[in-house]
N, C-alpha and C positions, 0 to 999 in steps of 0.2 A: 505491498498499501502507500503510494506516497502522497503525506498530505502539502495542502497548500500550492499547487502547482501556477507559477505566475510566469513560466513562457512553454515554447514547446518546440522545436527543433526538427524537422525528418528531411536528413538526408539518401538523397536519393543512390546515390554511389556507395554506399555500405547499406543501406535499405538500413538505414537506422537510426529513427527517434532516440532523442534526449531531451528531458525535461529536466524541469529547472525546479527548485522549491525553496522558498525561500526562509519557513521553516526553519527544517537541519540545513540551513547553508548547502547545499547537494546539486550539483548534479547526474539524473538517473540515463544509464542509457541502456534503450531497449532493444532485443533482434526484432524479425520480421513478424516475429510467434509473438511477442512479448513477453521474453522471460530477461530478466535483468541479465545484462550483462558483465557492466561493472557501476560502483558511484563515481565519485569525483568530489572531493571532498573542495568549500570555493571561499573563493578572500571573502573579504566585503561580508554587509549582514544586510539582510533582507532584498535579494540581487530579484531585479524585476524582468531584465532581457538579456538574449542571448540571437549571439549571428552569428556564423561562422564563412572564413574566409578563409580558402581555399588555399594551404599554402603557406599560410603564416596564424594557423593558431583558430581558434574564436576567440570575441568581445564581449565583455558580459559586463553590466550595468548594474552599478544596485539605486538603495532610496537615499542615500547620502551625494550621489548623484558620484561620484565614480564610474570609472571603465577600466578594469582591465582591460589586457590582450594577455594568453593565454594560448601560446603552444599545448601540441600532446602530438 
């Protein structure tokens, strides 16, 4: 179960769904069957948005107006 979903991103190349949860400060990666593949602890507090940039990782924002670039 994922409490408080604040954003979703579907990556078509890998067919993975990424769910952002601000309560747990986590991003959860699911495969096409809905199985949790990985949980990522995130910096900041109360994350609100995520965007992937191919070759550059992803960008995440939080309620404090911070923007993080994270390589994966």
